[in-house]
C-alpha positions as CSV (number, residue, x, y, z in Angstrom):
1,M,4.9,17.3,28.4
2,A,5.6,15.8,25.0
3,R,1.9,16.0,24.1
4,I,1.7,19.7,25.2
5,I,4.7,20.5,23.0
6,I,3.2,18.7,20.0
7,T,-0.1,20.5,20.5
8,F,1.6,23.8,20.6
9,L,3.6,23.1,17.4
10,C,0.4,22.1,15.6
11,A,-1.4,25.2,16.7
12,L,1.6,27.2,15.5
13,A,1.1,25.7,12.0
14,L,-2.1,27.7,11.6
15,F,-0.1,30.9,11.6
16,L,2.8,29.8,9.3
17,P,2.9,31.2,5.7
18,A,0.6,29.4,3.4
19,A,3.2,28.7,0.7
20,G,6.4,28.5,2.6
21,Q,9.7,27.9,0.8
22,E,10.1,24.5,2.4
23,F,7.7,21.8,3.3
24,S,7.8,18.2,4.3
25,V,6.4,15.2,2.4
26,M,5.6,12.1,4.4
27,F,4.6,8.5,3.8
28,Y,3.1,6.2,6.5
29,N,1.8,2.7,6.4
30,V,-0.7,3.0,9.3
31,E,-1.3,-0.7,9.8
32,N,-4.9,-1.7,9.3
33,L,-6.8,1.6,10.0
34,F,-10.3,0.1,10.1
35,D,-13.3,1.6,11.7
36,A,-15.4,-0.7,14.0
37,K,-18.4,-0.7,11.7
38,D,-19.4,-3.6,9.4
39,D,-19.1,-2.8,5.7
40,T,-20.7,-5.6,3.7
41,T,-18.7,-4.5,0.6
42,R,-15.4,-5.1,2.4
43,N,-13.6,-7.9,4.1
44,D,-13.6,-6.2,7.5
45,E,-14.9,-9.0,9.8
46,E,-11.6,-9.3,11.6
47,F,-11.8,-5.6,12.7
48,L,-15.2,-5.7,14.3
49,P,-16.1,-5.9,18.0
50,E,-17.1,-9.6,17.6
51,G,-14.1,-10.3,15.2
52,D,-10.9,-12.1,15.9
53,R,-9.2,-8.9,17.0
54,R,-12.0,-7.6,19.2
55,W,-11.7,-4.2,17.4
56,T,-13.9,-1.6,19.2
57,A,-14.8,2.1,18.7
58,G,-12.6,2.9,21.7
59,R,-9.6,1.2,20.3
60,Y,-10.2,2.8,16.9
61,Q,-10.2,6.3,18.6
62,D,-7.0,5.4,20.4
63,K,-5.4,4.5,17.2
64,I,-6.5,7.7,15.5
65,S,-5.1,9.7,18.4
66,N,-1.8,7.8,18.2
67,L,-1.4,8.2,14.5
68,S,-2.1,11.9,14.7
69,R,0.6,12.2,17.3
70,A,3.1,10.2,15.2
71,I,2.4,12.4,12.2
72,A,2.7,15.6,14.1
73,A,6.0,14.6,15.7
74,A,7.4,13.4,12.3
75,G,6.7,16.9,10.8
76,E,8.8,18.5,13.5
77,W,8.3,22.3,13.3
78,E,5.5,22.2,10.8
79,L,2.8,19.6,9.9
80,P,3.7,17.9,6.6
81,A,2.2,19.5,3.5
82,L,1.6,16.1,1.9
83,I,1.0,12.8,3.6
84,G,0.7,9.5,1.7
85,L,-1.1,6.8,3.6
86,C,-1.7,3.1,3.1
87,E,-3.7,0.4,4.8
88,V,-6.8,2.6,5.3
89,E,-10.2,1.1,5.1
90,N,-12.1,3.9,3.4
91,G,-12.3,7.7,3.0
92,E,-14.1,8.1,6.3
93,V,-11.2,6.8,8.4
94,V,-8.9,9.2,6.6
95,R,-11.2,12.1,7.4
96,D,-11.3,11.0,11.0
97,L,-7.5,11.1,11.1
98,A,-7.4,14.5,9.5
99,F,-10.1,16.3,11.6
100,G,-10.9,16.6,15.3
101,N,-7.4,15.9,16.6
102,L,-3.8,17.2,16.5
103,L,-3.9,17.3,12.7
104,S,-6.8,19.7,12.5
105,A,-4.3,22.6,12.6
106,G,-3.1,21.4,9.2
107,R,-6.4,22.1,7.5
108,Y,-6.0,19.0,5.4
109,G,-7.9,17.9,2.3
110,V,-8.5,14.3,1.6
111,V,-7.8,12.3,-1.7
112,H,-9.1,8.8,-1.7
113,R,-10.5,6.3,-4.2
114,D,-11.7,2.7,-3.4
115,S,-9.4,-0.1,-4.6
116,P,-10.2,-3.7,-5.5
117,D,-8.1,-5.0,-2.7
118,L,-9.4,-8.3,-1.2
119,R,-8.6,-7.2,2.4
120,G,-10.5,-4.0,1.9
121,I,-7.6,-1.6,2.4
122,D,-6.7,1.4,0.3
123,V,-4.2,4.2,-0.2
124,A,-4.9,7.9,0.4
125,L,-3.4,11.3,0.3
126,L,-3.7,14.2,2.8
127,Y,-2.8,17.6,1.5
128,R,-2.6,21.0,3.3
129,C,-5.2,23.2,1.7
130,D,-3.1,26.3,2.6
131,H,-0.3,24.9,0.4
132,F,-1.9,23.1,-2.4
133,Q,-5.0,22.8,-4.6
134,I,-5.8,19.4,-6.2
135,E,-6.7,19.9,-9.8
136,E,-7.0,16.3,-10.9
137,V,-7.3,12.8,-9.3
138,R,-6.9,9.5,-11.0
139,S,-7.0,5.9,-9.9
140,W,-5.0,3.3,-11.9
141,I,-4.9,-0.5,-11.8
142,P,-3.3,-2.9,-14.4
143,Q,-5.5,-3.6,-17.4
144,R,-5.3,-7.3,-17.9
145,T,-6.1,-9.1,-21.1
146,D,-6.9,-12.4,-19.3
147,T,-10.0,-13.2,-17.2
148,L,-8.2,-12.7,-13.9
149,S,-9.2,-9.6,-12.1
150,F,-6.6,-7.4,-10.4
151,L,-7.4,-7.6,-6.6
152,S,-4.9,-5.4,-4.9
153,R,-4.3,-1.7,-4.3
154,N,-4.5,0.9,-6.9
155,L,-2.1,3.7,-7.8
156,L,-3.5,7.0,-6.6
157,Y,-2.5,10.0,-8.6
158,A,-3.1,13.7,-7.6
159,K,-2.1,16.8,-9.5
160,A,-1.2,19.2,-6.7
161,V,-0.8,22.9,-7.6
162,M,0.9,25.5,-5.5
163,D,0.1,28.9,-7.1
164,S,0.9,28.0,-10.7
165,D,3.4,25.3,-10.1
166,T,2.5,21.7,-10.5
167,L,3.6,18.7,-8.4
168,H,2.6,15.3,-9.5
169,V,2.0,12.9,-6.6
170,I,1.5,9.1,-6.8
171,V,0.8,7.0,-3.7
172,C,1.1,3.2,-3.9
173,H,1.0,0.0,-1.9
174,F,2.4,-2.9,-3.9
175,P,1.0,-6.4,-3.3
176,S,2.2,-8.0,-0.1
177,R,4.7,-10.8,0.4
178,R,2.2,-12.9,2.2
179,G,2.4,-16.5,1.1
180,G,6.1,-16.0,0.1
181,V,8.0,-13.4,-1.9
182,L,8.0,-15.5,-5.1
183,A,4.3,-16.2,-4.9
184,T,3.4,-12.5,-5.3
185,Q,6.5,-11.4,-7.3
186,G,4.5,-11.2,-10.5
187,A,1.8,-8.9,-9.1
188,R,4.5,-6.5,-7.8
189,E,6.2,-6.5,-11.2
190,E,2.9,-5.8,-12.8
191,M,2.4,-2.8,-10.6
192,A,6.0,-1.6,-11.2
193,Q,5.4,-1.7,-14.9
194,L,2.2,0.3,-14.6
195,L,3.9,2.8,-12.3
196,R,6.9,3.2,-14.7
197,S,4.5,3.8,-17.7
198,K,2.7,6.5,-15.7
199,T,5.9,8.3,-14.7
200,D,7.2,8.0,-18.3
201,S,4.0,9.5,-19.6
202,L,4.2,12.5,-17.2
203,L,7.8,13.1,-18.2
204,S,7.0,12.8,-21.9
205,E,4.6,15.8,-21.5
206,A,7.2,17.8,-19.6
207,A,10.8,16.6,-19.2
208,D,11.3,18.7,-16.1
209,A,8.0,17.6,-14.4
210,A,8.1,17.5,-10.6
211,I,7.0,14.0,-9.6
212,I,6.9,12.3,-6.1
213,V,6.1,8.6,-5.9
214,M,5.7,7.3,-2.3
215,G,4.5,4.0,-0.9
216,D,5.0,0.7,0.6
217,F,6.6,-1.3,-2.2
218,N,7.0,-4.5,-0.3
219,S,10.5,-4.6,-1.9
220,G,13.8,-3.2,-0.8
221,P,15.7,-0.5,-2.7
222,G,18.1,-3.1,-4.1
223,D,15.4,-5.3,-5.5
224,E,15.1,-5.5,-9.2
225,I,11.5,-4.1,-9.0
226,M,12.8,-0.9,-7.4
227,K,15.7,-0.7,-9.8
228,S,13.3,-0.9,-12.8
229,L,11.6,2.3,-11.5
230,T,14.8,4.3,-11.5
231,R,16.5,2.8,-14.6
232,G,17.6,5.6,-17.0
233,D,17.9,8.0,-14.1
234,I,14.5,9.5,-14.8
235,M,13.5,8.8,-11.2
236,V,15.7,8.9,-8.1
237,N,15.1,6.8,-5.0
238,V,16.1,9.2,-2.2
239,T,15.4,6.5,0.4
240,G,17.9,4.0,-1.1
241,G,20.8,5.0,1.2
242,L,18.8,4.1,4.3
243,A,19.3,0.5,3.5
244,S,23.0,0.8,4.1
245,V,22.6,1.5,7.8
246,D,21.0,-0.5,10.6
247,K,17.7,1.4,10.2
248,G,14.5,0.9,8.3
249,T,10.8,1.3,8.2
250,Y,9.8,-2.3,9.0
251,K,11.4,-5.1,11.0
252,Y,11.0,-8.6,9.8
253,Q,12.5,-11.6,11.7
254,G,15.0,-9.3,13.5
255,Q,16.1,-7.4,10.3
256,W,15.3,-3.8,9.5
257,E,14.0,-3.3,6.0
258,V,13.3,-0.2,3.9
259,I,10.2,-1.2,2.1
260,D,8.5,2.2,2.6
261,Q,10.2,4.5,0.1
262,I,10.0,7.9,-1.7
263,L,11.1,8.4,-5.3
264,I,11.4,11.8,-7.0
265,S,11.9,12.9,-10.6
266,S,15.5,13.7,-11.6
267,S,14.6,17.4,-12.0
268,M,13.7,17.6,-8.4
269,A,16.9,15.8,-7.4
270,G,19.0,18.1,-9.6
271,G,18.0,21.3,-7.8
272,A,17.0,23.2,-10.9
273,G,13.3,22.8,-10.9
274,R,10.5,24.7,-9.2
275,F,10.2,21.9,-6.6
276,N,13.5,20.5,-5.3
277,Y,14.5,17.8,-2.9
278,A,16.6,19.1,0.0
279,P,19.7,16.9,-0.2
280,G,20.1,14.6,2.8
281,S,16.7,15.5,4.2
282,V,15.3,12.0,4.0
283,R,14.6,10.5,7.5
284,V,12.8,7.8,9.3
285,P,11.2,9.3,12.4
286,D,11.9,6.9,15.3
287,A,11.0,8.8,18.4
288,P,11.0,6.5,21.5
289,F,7.2,6.4,21.7
290,L,7.1,4.9,18.2
291,L,9.2,1.9,19.2
292,A,8.8,-1.0,21.5
293,D,11.2,-3.7,22.9
294,D,11.5,-6.7,20.5
295,P,10.8,-9.8,22.6
296,D,12.2,-12.2,20.0
297,Y,15.3,-10.3,18.6
298,P,17.8,-7.8,19.9
299,G,16.9,-4.1,20.0
300,K,13.6,-2.3,19.2
301,K,10.8,-2.7,16.7
302,P,7.9,-0.4,15.6
303,F,5.3,-0.2,18.3
304,A,2.4,-1.9,16.5
305,T,-1.3,-1.9,17.3
306,Y,-1.3,-5.6,17.7
307,T,1.2,-8.3,18.6
308,G,-0.3,-11.3,16.9
309,F,-3.9,-11.0,17.8
310,R,-3.2,-9.3,21.2
311,W,-4.0,-5.6,21.2
312,S,-0.9,-3.7,22.4
313,G,-2.3,-0.1,21.8
314,G,0.6,1.0,19.6
315,Y,0.9,3.1,16.5
316,S,1.8,1.0,13.5
317,D,4.1,-1.9,12.6
318,H,5.8,0.5,10.2
319,L,7.7,3.7,10.8
320,P,7.1,6.7,8.5
321,V,9.5,8.2,6.1
322,V,9.8,11.9,5.5
323,I,11.6,14.2,3.0
324,T,11.9,18.0,2.8
325,V,11.1,19.8,-0.5
326,S,11.9,23.4,-1.3
327,R,10.0,25.5,-3.8
328,T,11.8,28.1,-6.0
329,K,9.7,31.0,-6.8
330,A,9.6,32.4,-10.3
331,S,11.8,35.4,-10.9
332,P,10.0,38.7,-11.2
333,G,8.8,39.4,-14.8
334,L,9.3,35.8,-15.9
335,K,6.4,33.6,-16.9
336,P,5.8,30.8,-14.4
């Protein structure tokens, strides 16, 4: 019955107004969305039929179906207008997610650029073509002066335009905490500095610029890295309050953490811009089918694709995060 309802809602999205006054923005770490084909340019051996995880085309299709269901359910009455993704292998898997399943009703376009990540995973953006046009795409990585190459995910920037109104979108996936938090702290700080310089640059061009930054920061809202991004109140972390409750987007050793976050420019938070954050709209979708019993700690945890190296057929080891944005139309006779 749940699948029938979700299918109906997605079909309904085809007939909704193209530029509605409200739309949702979502970020989702989709946990190793690899195809089952060998790519000699990427470190994908683990996710091949003969690899350690015995990853097959059938399991890949199951995961695509699961993720499309999770995204459709998270959007509630209407499919999200913008979806930031991380842990995708390439542009092809993003297109497979956008087309030929529940998300087809959203008529999504795909923004993707390869990153230098050693594990072969990237970030991407899906956007509803009936809401936005993408006028510019950029991929940013730190420019180092030493001989060490930066081997992690890029910052993916898209200039999204609705009619004549511009929304700047940046999707990111900061370096992981594998090997210990301190071991990779410097790389995360490096990415935070780059991100801060890019948001500062956008705001120097237009103080009231509408900016959304979303990603897996591998840091909590209270960490100094996240505070550096909001210092001076030029950006607002709307997911910061989630850390004060027993909820989160990722569970580590029995503790919920909010490492998947959404930041907005202060003009969007103040309610006076053309794009405005709907106060209190931030949420972490946690429908029962997205959760599983935690065998090691009390309560539930995200229903992941794998438990260790055992395929469990779930969705992701992260939960998505969603906000609602409203658009204020220009008054008649005024220049947009």
